[in-house]
Biopython code that builds the backbone (N, CA, C, O; Angstrom):
import numpy as np
from Bio.PDB.StructureBuilder import StructureBuilder

atoms = [
    (1, "UNK", "N", (109.406, 120.292, 69.418)),
    (1, "UNK", "CA", (110.141, 119.576, 70.467)),
    (1, "UNK", "C", (109.146, 118.835, 71.354)),
    (1, "UNK", "O", (108.164, 119.414, 71.818)),
    (2, "UNK", "N", (109.404, 117.572, 71.582)),
    (2, "UNK", "CA", (108.543, 116.760, 72.430)),
    (2, "UNK", "C", (108.846, 117.003, 73.901)),
    (2, "UNK", "O", (109.995, 117.227, 74.281)),
    (3, "UNK", "N", (107.808, 116.957, 74.719)),
    (3, "UNK", "CA", (107.964, 116.990, 76.166)),
    (3, "UNK", "C", (107.502, 115.631, 76.666)),
    (3, "UNK", "O", (106.305, 115.351, 76.720)),
    (4, "UNK", "N", (108.482, 114.775, 77.037)),
    (4, "UNK", "CA", (108.161, 113.389, 77.374)),
    (4, "UNK", "C", (108.699, 113.043, 78.750)),
    (4, "UNK", "O", (109.870, 113.270, 79.055)),
    (5, "UNK", "N", (107.809, 112.482, 79.584)),
    (5, "UNK", "CA", (108.205, 111.970, 80.895)),
    (5, "UNK", "C", (107.735, 110.530, 80.991)),
    (5, "UNK", "O", (106.582, 110.218, 80.695)),
    (6, "UNK", "N", (108.651, 109.649, 81.412)),
    (6, "UNK", "CA", (108.325, 108.240, 81.582)),
    (6, "UNK", "C", (108.446, 107.919, 83.071)),
    (6, "UNK", "O", (109.508, 108.067, 83.674)),
    (7, "UNK", "N", (107.329, 107.477, 83.642)),
    (7, "UNK", "CA", (107.299, 107.113, 85.064)),
    (7, "UNK", "C", (107.539, 105.619, 85.166)),
    (7, "UNK", "O", (106.820, 104.819, 84.567)),
    (8, "UNK", "N", (108.572, 105.244, 85.942)),
    (8, "UNK", "CA", (109.042, 103.856, 85.959)),
    (8, "UNK", "C", (109.327, 103.381, 87.386)),
    (8, "UNK", "O", (109.303, 104.156, 88.342)),
    (9, "UNK", "N", (109.601, 102.062, 87.492)),
    (9, "UNK", "CA", (110.226, 101.488, 88.691)),
    (9, "UNK", "C", (111.413, 100.658, 88.221)),
    (9, "UNK", "O", (111.539, 100.346, 87.037)),
    (10, "UNK", "N", (112.274, 100.307, 89.157)),
    (10, "UNK", "CA", (113.479, 99.543, 88.805)),
    (10, "UNK", "C", (113.172, 98.121, 88.363)),
    (10, "UNK", "O", (113.955, 97.517, 87.629)),
    (11, "UNK", "N", (112.029, 97.576, 88.806)),
    (11, "UNK", "CA", (111.752, 96.157, 88.593)),
    (11, "UNK", "C", (110.779, 95.889, 87.454)),
    (11, "UNK", "O", (110.306, 94.763, 87.305)),
    (12, "UNK", "N", (110.470, 96.900, 86.648)),
    (12, "UNK", "CA", (109.413, 96.782, 85.641)),
    (12, "UNK", "C", (109.998, 96.544, 84.248)),
    (12, "UNK", "O", (110.649, 97.429, 83.692)),
    (13, "UNK", "N", (109.769, 95.340, 83.673)),
    (13, "UNK", "CA", (110.314, 95.064, 82.340)),
    (13, "UNK", "C", (109.691, 95.942, 81.246)),
    (13, "UNK", "O", (110.363, 96.280, 80.271)),
    (14, "UNK", "N", (108.426, 96.310, 81.400)),
    (14, "UNK", "CA", (107.775, 97.149, 80.386)),
    (14, "UNK", "C", (108.325, 98.572, 80.411)),
    (14, "UNK", "O", (108.336, 99.256, 79.387)),
    (15, "UNK", "N", (108.780, 99.014, 81.577)),
    (15, "UNK", "CA", (109.412, 100.333, 81.685)),
    (15, "UNK", "C", (110.677, 100.366, 80.827)),
    (15, "UNK", "O", (110.934, 101.338, 80.117)),
    (16, "UNK", "N", (111.455, 99.299, 80.903)),
    (16, "UNK", "CA", (112.678, 99.191, 80.106)),
    (16, "UNK", "C", (112.328, 99.202, 78.621)),
    (16, "UNK", "O", (113.032, 99.813, 77.816)),
    (17, "UNK", "N", (111.235, 98.525, 78.259)),
    (17, "UNK", "CA", (110.830, 98.473, 76.853)),
    (17, "UNK", "C", (110.454, 99.865, 76.343)),
    (17, "UNK", "O", (110.784, 100.223, 75.212)),
    (18, "UNK", "N", (109.761, 100.654, 77.178)),
    (18, "UNK", "CA", (109.396, 102.018, 76.772)),
    (18, "UNK", "C", (110.638, 102.879, 76.609)),
    (18, "UNK", "O", (110.789, 103.565, 75.598)),
    (19, "UNK", "N", (111.536, 102.849, 77.603)),
    (19, "UNK", "CA", (112.732, 103.698, 77.515)),
    (19, "UNK", "C", (113.631, 103.254, 76.361)),
    (19, "UNK", "O", (114.236, 104.094, 75.695)),
    (20, "UNK", "N", (113.726, 101.938, 76.115)),
    (20, "UNK", "CA", (114.523, 101.450, 74.977)),
    (20, "UNK", "C", (113.931, 101.921, 73.649)),
    (20, "UNK", "O", (114.669, 102.294, 72.737)),
    (21, "UNK", "N", (112.590, 101.904, 73.539)),
    (21, "UNK", "CA", (111.935, 102.361, 72.317)),
    (21, "UNK", "C", (112.250, 103.835, 72.057)),
    (21, "UNK", "O", (112.571, 104.215, 70.931)),
    (22, "UNK", "N", (112.159, 104.655, 73.090)),
    (22, "UNK", "CA", (112.425, 106.084, 72.930)),
    (22, "UNK", "C", (113.893, 106.336, 72.577)),
    (22, "UNK", "O", (114.199, 107.203, 71.759)),
    (23, "UNK", "N", (114.801, 105.570, 73.203)),
    (23, "UNK", "CA", (116.230, 105.711, 72.879)),
    (23, "UNK", "C", (116.488, 105.301, 71.419)),
    (23, "UNK", "O", (117.252, 105.950, 70.705)),
    (24, "UNK", "N", (115.836, 104.217, 70.998)),
    (24, "UNK", "CA", (115.978, 103.728, 69.626)),
    (24, "UNK", "C", (115.512, 104.790, 68.622)),
    (24, "UNK", "O", (116.099, 104.935, 67.549)),
    (25, "UNK", "N", (114.460, 105.526, 68.976)),
    (25, "UNK", "CA", (113.925, 106.590, 68.112)),
    (25, "UNK", "C", (114.723, 107.892, 68.266)),
    (25, "UNK", "O", (114.450, 108.887, 67.594)),
    (26, "UNK", "N", (115.716, 107.862, 69.167)),
    (26, "UNK", "CA", (116.556, 109.035, 69.461)),
    (26, "UNK", "C", (115.705, 110.227, 69.910)),
    (26, "UNK", "O", (115.902, 111.361, 69.474)),
    (27, "UNK", "N", (114.752, 109.926, 70.799)),
    (27, "UNK", "CA", (113.854, 110.934, 71.350)),
    (27, "UNK", "C", (114.308, 111.245, 72.771)),
    (27, "UNK", "O", (114.563, 110.337, 73.562)),
    (28, "UNK", "N", (114.406, 112.525, 73.088)),
    (28, "UNK", "CA", (114.768, 112.917, 74.445)),
    (28, "UNK", "C", (113.578, 112.734, 75.368)),
    (28, "UNK", "O", (112.443, 113.035, 75.001)),
    (29, "UNK", "N", (113.846, 112.237, 76.570)),
    (29, "UNK", "CA", (112.788, 112.070, 77.559)),
    (29, "UNK", "C", (113.384, 112.138, 78.952)),
    (29, "UNK", "O", (114.590, 111.983, 79.143)),
    (30, "UNK", "N", (112.510, 112.374, 79.918)),
    (30, "UNK", "CA", (112.936, 112.379, 81.318)),
    (30, "UNK", "C", (112.330, 111.149, 81.978)),
    (30, "UNK", "O", (111.118, 110.942, 81.922)),
    (31, "UNK", "N", (113.176, 110.334, 82.604)),
    (31, "UNK", "CA", (112.698, 109.153, 83.318)),
    (31, "UNK", "C", (112.550, 109.508, 84.792)),
    (31, "UNK", "O", (113.468, 110.048, 85.410)),
    (32, "UNK", "N", (111.378, 109.198, 85.344)),
    (32, "UNK", "CA", (111.096, 109.496, 86.747)),
    (32, "UNK", "C", (110.785, 108.180, 87.446)),
    (32, "UNK", "O", (109.785, 107.523, 87.157)),
    (33, "UNK", "N", (111.675, 107.806, 88.383)),
    (33, "UNK", "CA", (111.494, 106.555, 89.118)),
    (33, "UNK", "C", (110.571, 106.802, 90.307)),
    (33, "UNK", "O", (110.959, 107.453, 91.277)),
    (34, "UNK", "N", (109.342, 106.278, 90.226)),
    (34, "UNK", "CA", (108.364, 106.510, 91.295)),
    (34, "UNK", "C", (108.621, 105.629, 92.510)),
    (34, "UNK", "O", (108.087, 105.880, 93.591)),
    (35, "UNK", "N", (109.433, 104.607, 92.332)),
    (35, "UNK", "CA", (109.764, 103.702, 93.432)),
    (35, "UNK", "C", (110.504, 104.459, 94.540)),
    (35, "UNK", "O", (110.316, 104.186, 95.726)),
    (36, "UNK", "N", (111.345, 105.409, 94.136)),
    (36, "UNK", "CA", (112.157, 106.128, 95.107)),
    (36, "UNK", "C", (111.440, 107.356, 95.666)),
    (36, "UNK", "O", (111.956, 108.014, 96.570)),
    (37, "UNK", "N", (110.231, 107.675, 95.125)),
    (37, "UNK", "CA", (109.518, 108.862, 95.597)),
    (37, "UNK", "C", (108.012, 108.611, 95.634)),
    (37, "UNK", "O", (107.316, 108.852, 94.648)),
    (38, "UNK", "N", (107.505, 108.123, 96.777)),
    (38, "UNK", "CA", (106.077, 107.806, 96.904)),
    (38, "UNK", "C", (105.163, 109.008, 96.636)),
    (38, "UNK", "O", (104.027, 108.824, 96.200)),
    (39, "UNK", "N", (105.634, 110.226, 96.887)),
    (39, "UNK", "CA", (104.816, 111.420, 96.650)),
    (39, "UNK", "C", (104.526, 111.568, 95.158)),
    (39, "UNK", "O", (103.416, 111.936, 94.772)),
    (40, "UNK", "N", (105.521, 111.281, 94.323)),
    (40, "UNK", "CA", (105.320, 111.353, 92.872)),
    (40, "UNK", "C", (104.347, 110.263, 92.427)),
    (40, "UNK", "O", (103.509, 110.500, 91.558)),
    (41, "UNK", "N", (104.451, 109.072, 93.015)),
    (41, "UNK", "CA", (103.516, 107.990, 92.681)),
    (41, "UNK", "C", (102.093, 108.411, 93.014)),
    (41, "UNK", "O", (101.167, 108.148, 92.247)),
    (42, "UNK", "N", (101.921, 109.060, 94.150)),
    (42, "UNK", "CA", (100.593, 109.522, 94.558)),
    (42, "UNK", "C", (100.041, 110.553, 93.560)),
    (42, "UNK", "O", (98.866, 110.506, 93.196)),
    (43, "UNK", "N", (100.900, 111.480, 93.124)),
    (43, "UNK", "CA", (100.486, 112.474, 92.116)),
    (43, "UNK", "C", (100.047, 111.785, 90.829)),
    (43, "UNK", "O", (99.056, 112.170, 90.209)),
    (44, "UNK", "N", (100.797, 110.766, 90.443)),
    (44, "UNK", "CA", (100.501, 110.031, 89.221)),
    (44, "UNK", "C", (99.134, 109.365, 89.317)),
    (44, "UNK", "O", (98.345, 109.430, 88.374)),
    (45, "UNK", "N", (98.849, 108.726, 90.449)),
    (45, "UNK", "CA", (97.556, 108.064, 90.654)),
    (45, "UNK", "C", (96.428, 109.089, 90.579)),
    (45, "UNK", "O", (95.370, 108.818, 90.011)),
    (46, "UNK", "N", (96.664, 110.268, 91.155)),
    (46, "UNK", "CA", (95.641, 111.322, 91.121)),
    (46, "UNK", "C", (95.402, 111.820, 89.694)),
    (46, "UNK", "O", (94.267, 112.121, 89.324)),
    (47, "UNK", "N", (96.471, 111.905, 88.891)),
    (47, "UNK", "CA", (96.344, 112.409, 87.511)),
    (47, "UNK", "C", (95.696, 111.392, 86.580)),
    (47, "UNK", "O", (94.855, 111.751, 85.756)),
    (48, "UNK", "N", (96.086, 110.118, 86.708)),
    (48, "UNK", "CA", (95.673, 109.117, 85.718)),
    (48, "UNK", "C", (94.701, 108.080, 86.256)),
    (48, "UNK", "O", (94.042, 107.385, 85.483)),
    (49, "UNK", "N", (94.606, 107.970, 87.581)),
    (49, "UNK", "CA", (93.762, 106.934, 88.172)),
    (49, "UNK", "C", (94.380, 105.551, 88.093)),
    (49, "UNK", "O", (93.715, 104.560, 88.393)),
    (50, "UNK", "N", (95.649, 105.469, 87.692)),
    (50, "UNK", "CA", (96.325, 104.181, 87.506)),
    (50, "UNK", "C", (97.501, 104.043, 88.472)),
    (50, "UNK", "O", (98.243, 104.996, 88.711)),
    (51, "UNK", "N", (97.656, 102.824, 89.027)),
    (51, "UNK", "CA", (98.766, 102.561, 89.944)),
    (51, "UNK", "C", (99.966, 101.967, 89.214)),
    (51, "UNK", "O", (101.092, 102.046, 89.706)),
    (52, "UNK", "N", (99.737, 101.378, 88.051)),
    (52, "UNK", "CA", (100.807, 100.647, 87.377)),
    (52, "UNK", "C", (101.785, 101.545, 86.646)),
    (52, "UNK", "O", (101.518, 102.724, 86.412)),
    (53, "UNK", "N", (102.912, 100.971, 86.293)),
    (53, "UNK", "CA", (103.905, 101.622, 85.442)),
    (53, "UNK", "C", (104.214, 100.658, 84.298)),
    (53, "UNK", "O", (103.938, 99.466, 84.436)),
    (54, "UNK", "N", (104.760, 101.104, 83.199)),
    (54, "UNK", "CA", (105.124, 102.490, 82.931)),
    (54, "UNK", "C", (103.896, 103.338, 82.587)),
    (54, "UNK", "O", (102.888, 102.853, 82.075)),
    (55, "UNK", "N", (104.036, 104.612, 82.893)),
    (55, "UNK", "CA", (103.093, 105.606, 82.420)),
    (55, "UNK", "C", (103.936, 106.680, 81.750)),
    (55, "UNK", "O", (104.902, 107.181, 82.325)),
    (56, "UNK", "N", (103.561, 107.017, 80.546)),
    (56, "UNK", "CA", (104.348, 107.959, 79.758)),
    (56, "UNK", "C", (103.473, 109.147, 79.398)),
    (56, "UNK", "O", (102.353, 108.985, 78.914)),
    (57, "UNK", "N", (103.995, 110.339, 79.637)),
    (57, "UNK", "CA", (103.284, 111.550, 79.254)),
    (57, "UNK", "C", (104.033, 112.160, 78.071)),
    (57, "UNK", "O", (105.188, 112.568, 78.189)),
    (58, "UNK", "N", (103.344, 112.212, 76.926)),
    (58, "UNK", "CA", (103.937, 112.775, 75.709)),
    (58, "UNK", "C", (103.124, 114.001, 75.332)),
    (58, "UNK", "O", (101.989, 113.894, 74.866)),
    (59, "UNK", "N", (103.723, 115.168, 75.540)),
    (59, "UNK", "CA", (103.066, 116.430, 75.183)),
    (59, "UNK", "C", (101.663, 116.539, 75.775)),
    (59, "UNK", "O", (100.737, 117.015, 75.119)),
    (60, "UNK", "N", (101.516, 116.084, 77.046)),
    (60, "UNK", "CA", (100.241, 116.204, 77.739)),
    (60, "UNK", "C", (99.297, 115.027, 77.553)),
    (60, "UNK", "O", (98.241, 114.982, 78.184)),
    (61, "UNK", "N", (99.655, 114.072, 76.698)),
    (61, "UNK", "CA", (98.817, 112.882, 76.471)),
    (61, "UNK", "C", (99.416, 111.692, 77.217)),
    (61, "UNK", "O", (100.624, 111.459, 77.155)),
    (62, "UNK", "N", (98.566, 110.937, 77.926)),
    (62, "UNK", "CA", (99.049, 109.785, 78.696)),
    (62, "UNK", "C", (99.001, 108.503, 77.887)),
    (62, "UNK", "O", (98.036, 108.231, 77.173)),
    (63, "UNK", "N", (100.068, 107.719, 78.017)),
    (63, "UNK", "CA", (100.114, 106.367, 77.467)),
    (63, "UNK", "C", (100.348, 105.443, 78.652)),
    (63, "UNK", "O", (101.349, 105.567, 79.357)),
    (64, "UNK", "N", (99.417, 104.512, 78.870)),
    (64, "UNK", "CA", (99.538, 103.578, 79.990)),
    (64, "UNK", "C", (100.114, 102.267, 79.486)),
    (64, "UNK", "O", (99.666, 101.720, 78.478)),
    (65, "UNK", "N", (101.122, 101.769, 80.209)),
    (65, "UNK", "CA", (101.752, 100.521, 79.804)),
    (65, "UNK", "C", (102.661, 100.704, 78.604)),
    (65, "UNK", "O", (103.019, 101.823, 78.237)),
    (66, "UNK", "N", (103.029, 99.579, 78.000)),
    (66, "UNK", "CA", (103.893, 99.602, 76.814)),
    (66, "UNK", "C", (103.001, 99.514, 75.585)),
    (66, "UNK", "O", (102.470, 98.449, 75.269)),
    (67, "UNK", "N", (102.841, 100.634, 74.897)),
    (67, "UNK", "CA", (101.974, 100.725, 73.717)),
    (67, "UNK", "C", (102.746, 101.459, 72.622)),
    (67, "UNK", "O", (102.554, 102.658, 72.417)),
    (68, "UNK", "N", (103.633, 100.722, 71.910)),
    (68, "UNK", "CA", (104.518, 101.374, 70.938)),
    (68, "UNK", "C", (103.759, 102.129, 69.845)),
    (68, "UNK", "O", (104.212, 103.185, 69.404)),
    (69, "UNK", "N", (102.617, 101.607, 69.401)),
    (69, "UNK", "CA", (101.862, 102.294, 68.342)),
    (69, "UNK", "C", (101.357, 103.648, 68.824)),
    (69, "UNK", "O", (101.439, 104.640, 68.101)),
    (70, "UNK", "N", (100.836, 103.686, 70.043)),
    (70, "UNK", "CA", (100.325, 104.959, 70.578)),
    (70, "UNK", "C", (101.482, 105.916, 70.821)),
    (70, "UNK", "O", (101.377, 107.105, 70.519)),
    (71, "UNK", "N", (102.585, 105.411, 71.363)),
    (71, "UNK", "CA", (103.756, 106.263, 71.620)),
    (71, "UNK", "C", (104.215, 106.889, 70.307)),
    (71, "UNK", "O", (104.424, 108.100, 70.237)),
    (72, "UNK", "N", (104.372, 106.073, 69.268)),
    (72, "UNK", "CA", (104.854, 106.604, 67.990)),
    (72, "UNK", "C", (103.875, 107.592, 67.378)),
    (72, "UNK", "O", (104.295, 108.556, 66.738)),
    (73, "UNK", "N", (102.565, 107.369, 67.564)),
    (73, "UNK", "CA", (101.579, 108.276, 66.980)),
    (73, "UNK", "C", (101.596, 109.646, 67.686)),
    (73, "UNK", "O", (101.223, 110.655, 67.088)),
    (74, "UNK", "N", (102.026, 109.676, 68.946)),
    (74, "UNK", "CA", (102.056, 110.929, 69.701)),
    (74, "UNK", "C", (103.361, 111.709, 69.516)),
    (74, "UNK", "O", (103.423, 112.896, 69.837)),
    (75, "UNK", "N", (104.395, 111.055, 69.006)),
    (75, "UNK", "CA", (105.671, 111.746, 68.796)),
    (75, "UNK", "C", (105.550, 112.704, 67.620)),
    (75, "UNK", "O", (104.985, 112.356, 66.584)),
    (76, "UNK", "N", (106.077, 113.901, 67.781)),
    (76, "UNK", "CA", (106.000, 114.899, 66.709)),
    (76, "UNK", "C", (107.231, 114.838, 65.833)),
    (76, "UNK", "O", (107.346, 115.603, 64.875)),
]
sb = StructureBuilder()
sb.init_structure("model")
sb.init_model(0)
sb.init_chain("A")
sb.init_seg("    ")
for serial, (resi, resn, name, xyz) in enumerate(atoms, 1):
    if name == "N":
        sb.init_residue(resn, " ", resi, " ")
    sb.init_atom(name, np.array(xyz, "f"), 0.0, 1.0, " ", f" {name:<3s}", serial, name[0])
structure = sb.get_structure()
């Protein structure tokens, strides 16, 4: 079973592309909107050193931005 979290904002087209890809693959994931919770955004910056979204955590591995090849390679 995959443990997937996608960190997004409402205005990010690449965030939509990541969530659409996961839905297309019929993979369960949790979407976390960092726009509505600055504390979560701060945690994300501390973990990854990156301010941008989307950031996807798949089973403990980070994927920054929209990288379908990396996302698919990390899915079990």
